Residue, then its C-alpha position, 0 to 999 in steps of 0.5 A: m817666531r815673532k819680532l816685536s818693536a815699539h817706540y820704547i821697551i822697558t826690559g826691567t834690567g836697565a836702560v829703556l830701549i828706544k825702538g829695540i827689537i825682541i825676538l821670541s820663539d813660538d812658545g814665547t821664549i825670548i831668543e834675542i834682544i836687539d838694541t838698535k840705539g833708536e835706529l830701526d832699519e827695515m828688518s823682515n817681519v818686525e811688528f812695530f807698535s806705537g807705545v811701550l813694550i813691558p814684561g807681563f804683569v805680576n800681581a802680588h796680591c789678589h783674592i779671586e775667591l772674593s770676585h762674586l762681591r764685585n760692586v756689592f760694598p759701598e766705598k770709603t767706609g773704612l776697614p772695620d765696616f768693610l770687614k763686617n760686609v765681607v763676613e756678612h756676604r762672602n758665604i754663598e753657593e760654591n758654583r757662584v764663587i767659582e763662576a765669578a772667580q773664572k771671570a776674574d782669572f780671565e780678566l787678569y789674563k786679558n789685562g796682561v797678568v802672567a802670575v798672581g799671589d792669590i789669597s784663599n780662605t777655602n779650597t774652592t778656587f784651587k782646581l781653577k787656578s791649577e788649570s789657568k794660563i796664569a801662574y798662581h802662588t796660593f796663600i792659604e790665609t788663616l783666621g783666628f784671634a781667639p787662642q782656643r781657635a788656633e788648632r782648628a784654624f791651622v788644621w783647616a789650613k793644612y788640609c787646604f795646603d795639602e789639597a793645593r799641593s796635590l794639584g800642583l799649585k805653589v802654596s803657603v800657609v799664612p796669617h791674615a792680619p795682626y788683628s785676626i791671628s792669635k799668638e798661638l796661631f802665629d806660632k803654628i804658622s811660623e813653625f810650618a813656614i820654617n819647615q816648608h821654606s815657604i813665602l809668607s804674606m800678611h795684611s799690614q797697617e791697612s787702618s789706624a784701627e789696627d794700631d788702636l787694638y794693640l795700643s789701647g785695646d779700644g777702637e773699631i777693630v775691637r768692636h768688629l771682633t766683639e760685635n760682628l764676630a762675637i769674640d770674647l777679648s778678656f784674654f787680650n792685653p794691649t801691648g802699647e805698640t803698633a800692630i806691626g810692632s806687636v807681631i813682627n817678631w812672631l814671623p820667622k826671619e828666615n822666610k820671605l815676607l810680603l807685607i800688604h797695603n802699608i797705608r799707615t806705615t811710618q818711618e818708625d815702623i820701617d826702622l822696627i822691621a829693619k831691626t827685626r828681619s832682613l829687608d832683602k827678604t821683605w816686600f811691601v805690596f801696594c794696592p792703591d785702588s783698593n786703598l782708596y776704595i776702603e780707606d780713601r788713603l794711599p801709602d806714603i810711597e815716597l817714604f818707601r822709595e827713600n828707604k830703598l825698600q822692595i815694592c810690589v803692586g797688586t789689585d786686591s779683590l773685586s770686593s774692594n776694587h772695580k777692576l783687576s787692572m795692574l795698569d790702573e794701579m800704575k795710573t793711580i800711583q803715577a797720578n798721585f806721585p808724578s815724580i816716580p818714573l814709569d820704568e820704576i813703577v813697571i819694575w814694581a809691577t813685574q820684576n819685584g813681584a816675580n822675585a817675591l813669588e819666586m818666579s823670576d826664573w821665567s818672568g818679571t823681566i825681558e831677558v834672553g831665555k825667559r818667557p815673561g809675556i809681553n804687554l803693550i801700553t798704548g795711548m801714552d805721553l810718549q815724549n815724557l813716558l807718562l801714563l794718561p787716563q786713556s792709556k790701555i794695555k794689550r797682551l801681545i804674548 
């Protein structure tokens, strides 16, 4: 049994506790939470920390499969050039991919992550994830913009799905992005998702080039598809709508959906999504350090707050980020949007991700009966509850 206390405890369930106490069993299950009202009397075996206690992080979007690409690509080249680099560099010896993914898994754990929504295009990391201390939901990501590729792409995704499930992983088959999936492949994914009652994710509004593809049939994504992937686009007719507007109806309304990145999302896009599906089943995942790495631009996070949308946080992959640190993502959000309270950002990085990945029965909040992991943030401005550049994270449980 352990008894933990600190200057503040952000439980994710309401008010921030001042010098509260969390009592945990040996396996990390929370037995009791004591609100001392700031009056912490001497109690046997209480461990008091200078800082803020929060639940374990839930990283809603990552690709540990791409961890071997750390520090390989130049920054701020834009999405089309980034995609070109991934195509050219991702295929290396499997043992190198696994070794880098193992280091990434340890980095995530060390940085206080208890659960991850992880993208896989192959089955390479499945065994690693099935044996990890971290709980993974694996999104088997399909690719195939040419209609004739739909059947082959889906057969491979279904093979990976069956293998992941045989290893005990939570798993879904999902589309990559509007610019990489044909209507035919969307239909196969949607039918399967409905039958499996599965969680969906999709990269969305990451670049203006996505919209150019659907609005005019021109732009850098078009050049990527034709020049780097040698796809004949004679079949494609622009819709005259944005990328998200062109495909949102192809995703089943019944299923939960995580929309990833959203750096070009506007109020018009949000209104369209709201007309198409329930926002209660829709989460918007931000990976700010990755967005700066690739596009040198952040989402309009205040717009999402104004619309009371469900926000999550992810790190994306080490191909587009220097670290797998949820705390660093939170620092970037607070530095660029200083009016957002820390306890709200913590909820995005914990509770909302747990809800989106259907892991809220044990993670996401500090509540009796849960086993969410406990992190300590130190080096803060405790008077104003602000993160500082020197703030650090330490996993306690």
